[in-house]
C-alpha positions, -999 to +999 in steps of 0.1 A: +248-609-726+216-600-708+212-603-670+196-634-656+159-625-649+157-652-622+186-638-602+175-621-569+179-584-567+184-561-538+146-555-537+137-592-531+112-595-503+102-558-502+066-566-512+063-590-482+075-562-460+049-538-473+022-565-470+031-571-433+033-533-425+000-526-442-017-555-425-006-543-391-016-507-398-050-518-412-057-538-381-049-508-358-069-484-379-099-505-384-104-518-349-092-485-334-118-468-356-145-490-343-134-481-308-135-444-316-170-447-331-182-467-301-168-440-278-187-413-298-219-433-297-217-440-260-206-405-252-174-416-234-141-398-235-115-421-251-122-453-233-126-477-261-102-461-285-070-473-268-086-507-263-094-509-300-059-498-310-043-525-288-067-552-300-062-541-336-025-544-332-029-579-317-053-590-345-029-575-371+000-596-356-022-627-356-032-621-393+005-617-403+013-649-384-015-668-402-003-655-436+035-657-432+045-673-399+030-708-400+052-736-412+032-762-432+058-789-426+055-787-388+020-801-389+033-833-405+058-839-377+031-841-350+010-868-366 
């Protein structure tokens, strides 16, 4: 008898974890990279880089919340 293809495996949800981690990392790298480039253009010594890293982390968390954290049923309860 073959295994049930619909049965959850030990790897269920791993793709969600990778998507969350990559979204957070992308936010930090992209906005931090803009901060680094702005520092280079302005001639400053690491002023905007840490600001970009923190903002990128915050934007990454917000993007993850928009994708996975909102509950669509909670909007119906308020109306």
